[in-house]
VEXZA-409151 format. One record per residue: residue number from 1; residue in three letters; chain; x, y, z negated of N, C-alpha, C in turn. Coordinates in steps of 0.05 Angstrom, whole numbers, plus 5000, padded with zeros to 4 digits. Layout:
<recs>
i; aa; ch; npx; npy; npz; capx; capy; capz; cpx; cpy; cpz
NUM; ALA; A; X; Y; Z; X; Y; Z; X; Y; Z
...
</recs>
This chain:
<recs>
i; aa; ch; npx; npy; npz; capx; capy; capz; cpx; cpy; cpz
1; MET; A; 3052; 3676; 4247; 3051; 3677; 4275; 3068; 3696; 4281
2; PRO; A; 3082; 3686; 4302; 3107; 3702; 4319; 3087; 3728; 4341
3; ARG; A; 3101; 3737; 4349; 3095; 3766; 4364; 3092; 3758; 4385
4; THR; A; 3068; 3763; 4405; 3060; 3753; 4429; 3077; 3769; 4446
5; GLU; A; 3096; 3761; 4470; 3100; 3780; 4488; 3077; 3795; 4508
6; ALA; A; 3059; 3772; 4519; 3031; 3785; 4530; 3013; 3779; 4519
7; PRO; A; 2998; 3808; 4502; 2976; 3802; 4487; 2954; 3782; 4504
8; VAL; A; 2947; 3755; 4482; 2926; 3742; 4485; 2900; 3756; 4486
9; GLY; A; 2893; 3772; 4471; 2863; 3792; 4473; 2850; 3785; 4448
10; ALA; A; 2831; 3806; 4440; 2816; 3796; 4415; 2792; 3786; 4417
11; GLN; A; 2779; 3775; 4440; 2765; 3763; 4451; 2761; 3734; 4424
12; GLN; A; 2776; 3719; 4428; 2769; 3698; 4400; 2772; 3703; 4383
13; TRP; A; 2777; 3731; 4365; 2768; 3745; 4342; 2746; 3752; 4342
14; VAL; A; 2727; 3762; 4369; 2705; 3776; 4356; 2679; 3755; 4357
15; PRO; A; 2664; 3760; 4342; 2640; 3737; 4332; 2625; 3746; 4353
16; PRO; A; 2618; 3715; 4367; 2595; 3710; 4391; 2576; 3728; 4389
17; GLU; A; 2556; 3737; 4368; 2531; 3751; 4368; 2532; 3766; 4338
18; PRO; A; 2547; 3786; 4341; 2554; 3798; 4311; 2520; 3812; 4308
19; ARG; A; 2529; 3820; 4286; 2493; 3823; 4271; 2501; 3856; 4266
20; SER; A; 2521; 3865; 4258; 2527; 3887; 4248; 2552; 3906; 4249
21; ILE; A; 2561; 3922; 4248; 2588; 3937; 4251; 2609; 3920; 4225
22; GLU; A; 2591; 3915; 4204; 2604; 3912; 4177; 2617; 3879; 4185
23; GLU; A; 2595; 3861; 4203; 2597; 3845; 4215; 2638; 3841; 4232
24; LEU; A; 2632; 3852; 4248; 2660; 3864; 4262; 2675; 3875; 4251
25; LYS; A; 2678; 3893; 4233; 2698; 3899; 4216; 2712; 3877; 4206
26; SER; A; 2696; 3862; 4187; 2699; 3841; 4178; 2719; 3814; 4193
27; ALA; A; 2706; 3812; 4213; 2723; 3797; 4246; 2750; 3804; 4249
28; ALA; A; 2755; 3838; 4254; 2769; 3856; 4261; 2797; 3850; 4251
29; ALA; A; 2793; 3847; 4219; 2812; 3850; 4188; 2832; 3828; 4197
30; GLY; A; 2827; 3805; 4213; 2841; 3782; 4219; 2854; 3790; 4244
31; CYS; A; 2848; 3810; 4261; 2855; 3802; 4297; 2881; 3797; 4294
32; GLU; A; 2895; 3783; 4312; 2923; 3779; 4325; 2922; 3782; 4355
33; GLY; A; 2906; 3796; 4366; 2905; 3800; 4395; 2921; 3809; 4415
34; CYS; A; 2939; 3826; 4394; 2969; 3836; 4408; 2988; 3840; 4390
35; GLU; A; 3013; 3842; 4388; 3030; 3846; 4369; 3035; 3861; 4354
36; LEU; A; 3015; 3877; 4359; 3017; 3906; 4343; 3009; 3897; 4311
37; TYR; A; 2987; 3887; 4307; 2981; 3872; 4287; 3016; 3859; 4263
38; ALA; A; 3028; 3849; 4274; 3056; 3849; 4261; 3067; 3860; 4233
39; ASP; A; 3063; 3890; 4253; 3086; 3910; 4234; 3057; 3938; 4220
40; ALA; A; 3032; 3935; 4239; 3008; 3950; 4231; 3013; 3941; 4184
41; THR; A; 2997; 3960; 4189; 2996; 3947; 4149; 2961; 3938; 4144
42; GLN; A; 2944; 3938; 4163; 2916; 3939; 4161; 2904; 3940; 4195
43; THR; A; 2886; 3928; 4201; 2870; 3938; 4222; 2854; 3954; 4212
44; VAL; A; 2849; 3982; 4228; 2837; 4006; 4219; 2806; 4001; 4252
45; PHE; A; 2784; 3987; 4232; 2765; 3987; 4250; 2744; 4022; 4251
46; GLY; A; 2731; 4020; 4270; 2709; 4050; 4267; 2692; 4049; 4239
47; ARG; A; 2686; 4073; 4233; 2660; 4083; 4219; 2643; 4100; 4230
48; GLY; A; 2617; 4104; 4207; 2601; 4117; 4211; 2575; 4106; 4218
49; ALA; A; 2554; 4122; 4226; 2527; 4119; 4224; 2527; 4089; 4237
50; ALA; A; 2504; 4068; 4226; 2504; 4045; 4242; 2477; 4049; 4269
51; ASP; A; 2462; 4072; 4265; 2446; 4086; 4287; 2455; 4106; 4305
52; ALA; A; 2486; 4110; 4301; 2496; 4142; 4306; 2494; 4140; 4350
53; ARG; A; 2480; 4169; 4351; 2468; 4174; 4378; 2500; 4173; 4394
54; VAL; A; 2524; 4195; 4375; 2548; 4198; 4381; 2564; 4185; 4375
55; VAL; A; 2586; 4170; 4394; 2609; 4159; 4380; 2632; 4169; 4399
56; LEU; A; 2654; 4174; 4381; 2674; 4191; 4383; 2702; 4169; 4383
57; VAL; A; 2713; 4169; 4405; 2739; 4150; 4411; 2762; 4158; 4407
58; GLY; A; 2776; 4166; 4403; 2807; 4158; 4404; 2826; 4146; 4408
59; GLU; A; 2847; 4150; 4401; 2872; 4130; 4411; 2874; 4109; 4400
60; GLN; A; 2890; 4118; 4374; 2897; 4096; 4351; 2894; 4106; 4323
61; PRO; A; 2894; 4089; 4308; 2904; 4107; 4275; 2932; 4112; 4274
62; GLY; A; 2937; 4136; 4259; 2963; 4139; 4251; 2968; 4128; 4235
63; ASP; A; 3002; 4142; 4217; 3007; 4129; 4190; 2991; 4131; 4174
64; VAL; A; 2973; 4151; 4163; 2952; 4159; 4146; 2937; 4136; 4144
65; GLU; A; 2923; 4131; 4164; 2906; 4114; 4173; 2904; 4085; 4171
66; ASP; A; 2932; 4076; 4182; 2947; 4062; 4183; 2948; 4043; 4150
67; GLN; A; 2953; 4064; 4134; 2955; 4058; 4101; 2929; 4062; 4082
68; LYS; A; 2910; 4077; 4091; 2878; 4076; 4082; 2862; 4061; 4095
69; GLY; A; 2862; 4052; 4120; 2848; 4032; 4131; 2826; 4046; 4146
70; LEU; A; 2819; 4062; 4145; 2803; 4085; 4159; 2809; 4100; 4188
71; PRO; A; 2789; 4103; 4196; 2802; 4119; 4219; 2797; 4165; 4216
72; PHE; A; 2821; 4171; 4228; 2816; 4192; 4228; 2810; 4210; 4196
73; VAL; A; 2828; 4209; 4177; 2836; 4209; 4155; 2858; 4227; 4148
74; GLY; A; 2878; 4228; 4174; 2892; 4247; 4167; 2889; 4278; 4178
75; PRO; A; 2909; 4290; 4178; 2913; 4312; 4191; 2891; 4324; 4213
76; ALA; A; 2899; 4305; 4232; 2878; 4313; 4260; 2859; 4297; 4250
77; GLY; A; 2848; 4279; 4237; 2817; 4267; 4226; 2804; 4299; 4213
78; ARG; A; 2821; 4304; 4196; 2810; 4331; 4177; 2803; 4341; 4197
79; LEU; A; 2819; 4372; 4222; 2818; 4384; 4236; 2796; 4375; 4253
80; LEU; A; 2792; 4344; 4259; 2760; 4335; 4279; 2736; 4332; 4262
81; ARG; A; 2738; 4339; 4241; 2718; 4340; 4220; 2702; 4372; 4223
82; GLU; A; 2725; 4386; 4220; 2713; 4411; 4221; 2702; 4424; 4244
83; ALA; A; 2722; 4412; 4261; 2706; 4423; 4291; 2680; 4411; 4299
84; VAL; A; 2676; 4383; 4288; 2643; 4372; 4291; 2624; 4383; 4277
85; ASP; A; 2628; 4394; 4250; 2619; 4425; 4231; 2612; 4438; 4253
86; ASP; A; 2626; 4455; 4261; 2631; 4480; 4273; 2614; 4477; 4297
87; SER; A; 2613; 4454; 4311; 2601; 4457; 4336; 2577; 4453; 4337
88; GLY; A; 2563; 4448; 4304; 2526; 4440; 4303; 2527; 4395; 4312
89; LEU; A; 2551; 4387; 4318; 2542; 4356; 4319; 2535; 4357; 4294
90; ASP; A; 2510; 4342; 4292; 2503; 4328; 4266; 2527; 4301; 4251
91; ALA; A; 2542; 4298; 4228; 2563; 4290; 4227; 2545; 4259; 4210
92; SER; A; 2521; 4261; 4209; 2513; 4239; 4192; 2496; 4218; 4220
93; ASP; A; 2503; 4231; 4248; 2493; 4223; 4268; 2517; 4217; 4291
94; VAL; A; 2542; 4211; 4282; 2565; 4216; 4285; 2575; 4180; 4288
95; TYR; A; 2593; 4168; 4306; 2607; 4139; 4287; 2627; 4150; 4310
96; ILE; A; 2658; 4148; 4292; 2679; 4144; 4296; 2697; 4124; 4301
97; THR; A; 2715; 4119; 4316; 2734; 4097; 4323; 2760; 4100; 4339
98; ASN; A; 2772; 4073; 4353; 2797; 4083; 4366; 2797; 4062; 4386
99; ALA; A; 2804; 4062; 4408; 2812; 4043; 4429; 2830; 4019; 4419
100; VAL; A; 2848; 4035; 4403; 2857; 4013; 4396; 2869; 4013; 4367
101; LYS; A; 2864; 3994; 4344; 2856; 3983; 4327; 2882; 3984; 4299
102; HIS; A; 2906; 3975; 4320; 2930; 3973; 4302; 2945; 4000; 4309
103; PHE; A; 2965; 4013; 4287; 2981; 4033; 4295; 3007; 4025; 4311
104; ARG; A; 3016; 4036; 4332; 3043; 4023; 4343; 3065; 4055; 4328
105; PHE; A; 3081; 4046; 4323; 3103; 4065; 4321; 3131; 4056; 4322
106; GLU; A; 3148; 4064; 4319; 3178; 4062; 4325; 3189; 4077; 4294
107; ARG; A; 3206; 4058; 4278; 3208; 4051; 4250; 3244; 4073; 4262
108; ARG; A; 3242; 4093; 4238; 3264; 4111; 4240; 3279; 4119; 4215
109; GLY; A; 3292; 4103; 4211; 3297; 4103; 4177; 3273; 4099; 4162
110; SER; A; 3263; 4115; 4140; 3234; 4099; 4127; 3211; 4122; 4139
111; ARG; A; 3222; 4128; 4157; 3203; 4142; 4173; 3179; 4134; 4192
112; ARG; A; 3160; 4125; 4206; 3148; 4111; 4220; 3129; 4135; 4243
113; ILE; A; 3150; 4131; 4261; 3148; 4154; 4287; 3121; 4145; 4306
114; HIS; A; 3103; 4158; 4306; 3082; 4143; 4328; 3094; 4150; 4358
115; GLN; A; 3079; 4126; 4368; 3079; 4114; 4404; 3063; 4097; 4404
116; ASN; A; 3052; 4116; 4428; 3029; 4117; 4454; 3018; 4082; 4460
117; PRO; A; 3003; 4073; 4456; 2996; 4053; 4447; 3002; 4048; 4485
118; GLY; A; 3008; 4019; 4499; 3001; 4014; 4528; 2985; 4000; 4534
119; PRO; A; 2979; 4000; 4562; 2953; 3983; 4569; 2959; 3969; 4563
120; ALA; A; 2969; 3935; 4566; 2970; 3921; 4551; 2956; 3914; 4521
121; HIS; A; 2961; 3936; 4509; 2942; 3945; 4481; 2921; 3950; 4481
122; ILE; A; 2913; 3964; 4505; 2888; 3974; 4506; 2870; 3954; 4521
123; THR; A; 2884; 3936; 4533; 2863; 3919; 4544; 2852; 3897; 4527
124; ALA; A; 2878; 3885; 4509; 2879; 3868; 4492; 2856; 3878; 4470
125; CYS; A; 2858; 3900; 4460; 2837; 3906; 4444; 2809; 3917; 4456
126; ARG; A; 2801; 3915; 4487; 2780; 3929; 4481; 2752; 3916; 4479
127; PRO; A; 2754; 3883; 4478; 2727; 3875; 4464; 2719; 3875; 4438
128; TRP; A; 2738; 3901; 4423; 2727; 3902; 4393; 2706; 3935; 4402
129; LEU; A; 2725; 3954; 4419; 2701; 3962; 4440; 2685; 3964; 4440
130; VAL; A; 2684; 3940; 4467; 2651; 3928; 4469; 2636; 3922; 4459
131; SER; A; 2646; 3912; 4432; 2622; 3903; 4407; 2612; 3928; 4389
132; GLU; A; 2628; 3955; 4399; 2618; 3975; 4378; 2589; 3978; 4387
133; PHE; A; 2599; 3980; 4418; 2578; 3999; 4441; 2561; 3987; 4437
134; ALA; A; 2567; 3958; 4439; 2537; 3941; 4447; 2511; 3936; 4422
135; LEU; A; 2533; 3948; 4393; 2509; 3956; 4377; 2499; 3979; 4368
136; LEU; A; 2518; 3999; 4379; 2515; 4018; 4365; 2490; 4030; 4391
137; LYS; A; 2497; 4025; 4418; 2473; 4034; 4431; 2478; 4062; 4439
138; PRO; A; 2505; 4085; 4430; 2495; 4112; 4435; 2487; 4122; 4465
139; GLU; A; 2480; 4145; 4458; 2471; 4166; 4480; 2496; 4177; 4494
140; LEU; A; 2510; 4180; 4479; 2535; 4190; 4488; 2562; 4191; 4478
141; ILE; A; 2580; 4182; 4486; 2611; 4181; 4475; 2631; 4196; 4483
142; VAL; A; 2642; 4212; 4461; 2665; 4230; 4461; 2688; 4221; 4471
143; ILE; A; 2705; 4226; 4487; 2734; 4220; 4490; 2754; 4239; 4491
144; LEU; A; 2765; 4222; 4465; 2792; 4245; 4450; 2816; 4238; 4459
145; GLY; A; 2826; 4256; 4480; 2846; 4256; 4495; 2850; 4232; 4509
146; ALA; A; 2873; 4228; 4527; 2875; 4227; 4555; 2884; 4191; 4555
147; THR; A; 2894; 4181; 4525; 2891; 4150; 4526; 2867; 4139; 4515
148; ALA; A; 2845; 4146; 4507; 2825; 4135; 4502; 2813; 4143; 4534
149; GLY; A; 2824; 4160; 4545; 2803; 4164; 4574; 2813; 4147; 4593
150; ARG; A; 2833; 4148; 4598; 2843; 4123; 4609; 2833; 4088; 4602
151; ALA; A; 2818; 4086; 4575; 2816; 4065; 4572; 2792; 4058; 4575
152; LEU; A; 2774; 4078; 4581; 2747; 4077; 4580; 2736; 4088; 4605
153; LEU; A; 2755; 4105; 4626; 2742; 4115; 4655; 2768; 4113; 4669
154; GLY; A; 2788; 4096; 4663; 2813; 4089; 4681; 2830; 4099; 4689
155; PRO; A; 2855; 4093; 4697; 2878; 4104; 4697; 2884; 4132; 4713
156; SER; A; 2860; 4136; 4723; 2866; 4160; 4742; 2855; 4183; 4731
157; PHE; A; 2844; 4180; 4699; 2829; 4195; 4687; 2854; 4225; 4671
158; ARG; A; 2850; 4244; 4669; 2864; 4273; 4665; 2840; 4287; 4660
159; VAL; A; 2855; 4292; 4618; 2831; 4302; 4605; 2841; 4337; 4621
160; THR; A; 2856; 4342; 4635; 2853; 4375; 4644; 2845; 4379; 4660
161; GLN; A; 2837; 4354; 4677; 2814; 4360; 4688; 2786; 4348; 4691
162; GLN; A; 2775; 4327; 4674; 2750; 4320; 4671; 2744; 4339; 4639
163; ARG; A; 2756; 4350; 4625; 2745; 4358; 4599; 2725; 4371; 4595
164; GLY; A; 2702; 4372; 4577; 2684; 4392; 4577; 2656; 4391; 4585
165; ARG; A; 2648; 4367; 4606; 2629; 4362; 4633; 2621; 4331; 4620
166; LEU; A; 2599; 4336; 4629; 2585; 4317; 4626; 2584; 4299; 4651
167; MET; A; 2593; 4264; 4645; 2598; 4248; 4661; 2571; 4226; 4664
168; PRO; A; 2564; 4220; 4681; 2546; 4193; 4676; 2561; 4176; 4667
169; TRP; A; 2550; 4148; 4663; 2563; 4126; 4646; 2540; 4108; 4656
170; PRO; A; 2553; 4089; 4667; 2576; 4074; 4669; 2589; 4075; 4694
171; ALA; A; 2581; 4090; 4721; 2585; 4093; 4746; 2617; 4105; 4747
172; SER; A; 2622; 4115; 4728; 2651; 4131; 4719; 2667; 4113; 4701
173; ALA; A; 2660; 4090; 4698; 2678; 4077; 4666; 2697; 4052; 4686
174; GLN; A; 2712; 4051; 4664; 2732; 4035; 4679; 2722; 3995; 4665
175; HIS; A; 2713; 3987; 4685; 2700; 3965; 4680; 2673; 3963; 4667
176; PRO; A; 2655; 3979; 4674; 2623; 3981; 4666; 2613; 3961; 4660
177; GLU; A; 2620; 3933; 4668; 2606; 3914; 4655; 2608; 3899; 4636
178; ASP; A; 2636; 3918; 4617; 2641; 3908; 4597; 2632; 3920; 4576
179; PHE; A; 2610; 3948; 4591; 2597; 3962; 4562; 2571; 3959; 4571
180; PRO; A; 2557; 3948; 4545; 2523; 3940; 4563; 2510; 3960; 4548
181; VAL; A; 2509; 3989; 4556; 2496; 4007; 4544; 2486; 4022; 4571
182; ALA; A; 2453; 4045; 4567; 2447; 4047; 4589; 2429; 4081; 4581
183; GLU; A; 2430; 4090; 4601; 2428; 4114; 4601; 2447; 4136; 4580
184; ILE; A; 2464; 4132; 4579; 2488; 4136; 4566; 2506; 4164; 4584
185; GLN; A; 2519; 4183; 4562; 2536; 4197; 4586; 2565; 4205; 4573
186; ALA; A; 2578; 4213; 4583; 2611; 4209; 4569; 2624; 4240; 4574
187; LEU; A; 2631; 4251; 4558; 2645; 4276; 4556; 2675; 4274; 4544
188; ALA; A; 2692; 4286; 4558; 2722; 4287; 4550; 2732; 4311; 4544
189; THR; A; 2747; 4312; 4517; 2753; 4337; 4512; 2787; 4325; 4501
190; ILE; A; 2797; 4347; 4479; 2832; 4346; 4479; 2825; 4324; 4446
191; HIS; A; 2851; 4310; 4445; 2845; 4298; 4415; 2857; 4324; 4399
192; PRO; A; 2850; 4314; 4375; 2855; 4334; 4352; 2878; 4340; 4346
193; SER; A; 2899; 4324; 4346; 2925; 4327; 4340; 2940; 4342; 4368
194; ALA; A; 2930; 4343; 4395; 2942; 4364; 4399; 2934; 4389; 4396
195; VAL; A; 2913; 4395; 4394; 2912; 4426; 4374; 2927; 4433; 4354
196; LEU; A; 2934; 4406; 4327; 2956; 4414; 4320; 2983; 4410; 4323
197; ARG; A; 2986; 4407; 4353; 3017; 4411; 4361; 3025; 4442; 4379
198; ALA; A; 2989; 4448; 4385; 2984; 4476; 4401; 3003; 4500; 4394
199; ASP; A; 3018; 4509; 4408; 3027; 4531; 4402; 3013; 4559; 4399
200; ASP; A; 2988; 4554; 4406; 2957; 4574; 4404; 2944; 4556; 4392
201; ARG; A; 2944; 4548; 4370; 2928; 4530; 4359; 2899; 4542; 4352
202; GLU; A; 2896; 4563; 4345; 2869; 4581; 4350; 2857; 4573; 4370
203; THR; A; 2868; 4586; 4393; 2855; 4572; 4427; 2853; 4553; 4433
204; ALA; A; 2868; 4528; 4419; 2858; 4505; 4432; 2832; 4494; 4404
205; TYR; A; 2843; 4505; 4385; 2811; 4493; 4366; 2784; 4510; 4373
206; ALA; A; 2791; 4529; 4387; 2762; 4543; 4397; 2751; 4523; 4416
207; GLY; A; 2771; 4509; 4439; 2769; 4501; 4459; 2754; 4471; 4454
208; LEU; A; 2759; 4459; 4432; 2753; 4432; 4415; 2729; 4435; 4421
209; VAL; A; 2720; 4457; 4395; 2690; 4466; 4390; 2679; 4462; 4415
210; ASP; A; 2681; 4483; 4431; 2664; 4491; 4449; 2654; 4461; 4465
211; ASP; A; 2681; 4442; 4477; 2668; 4422; 4479; 2649; 4404; 4471
212; LEU; A; 2651; 4407; 4442; 2631; 4390; 4425; 2615; 4399; 4417
213; LYS; A; 2608; 4428; 4435; 2582; 4447; 4431; 2566; 4433; 4444
214; ILE; A; 2574; 4427; 4475; 2564; 4409; 4502; 2558; 4390; 4483
215; ALA; A; 2568; 4370; 4477; 2558; 4341; 4468; 2536; 4343; 4446
216; ALA; A; 2534; 4368; 4432; 2517; 4375; 4414; 2493; 4387; 4428
217; SER; A; 2489; 4404; 4441; 2470; 4399; 4461; 2461; 4377; 4478
218; ALA; A; 2477; 4366; 4482; 2458; 4337; 4498; 2453; 4321; 4482
219; VAL; A; 2449; 4318; 4453; 2436; 4302; 4436; 2422; 4311; 4428
220; SER; A; 2411; 4342; 4432; 2396; 4357; 4408; 2373; 4355; 4419
</recs>
């Protein structure tokens, strides 16, 4: 199938009444809702507890995730797992996913350089995130970074202004009718990759852990 200039969106690949995350994951493997599928190795779907009370939402898979088919298994993922443990969040009560399920990159020689997904990619991939939320019915969504924040809370989202505080859902959400969840809260923080890029990594990591401690307290 040729690349699409205007993404058709993922909806036609989403099962109408999925019964499990595994069913969604299987269907997502064939998704061609935007052109990113053509160059990516595979769809990288969410993973974690089927009855998770907390969902962590990042931007998109990276190079390592694209190759392994699992979210947050590269350096940023290892750092995130450490931060989850240090915050007191129960890892067995967490589900982790991305707003966009395919890796967007620019090839430079043999290297694949990360590129941020655009608004069209986020919109095209939204049906997968909607379906994940509908099945999981989490109590809290932790937004990791600016791209995930804009995908969920709209283009005016600024992680520097809104991080570290609990926000109501869906009143603050982008297209709240898309996310059939009740009595849910959102909390924004930096993406773990921002910690890896920080000049003062120790301080940046401590800030991430502090934000996740708020999440842990909210569901304790």
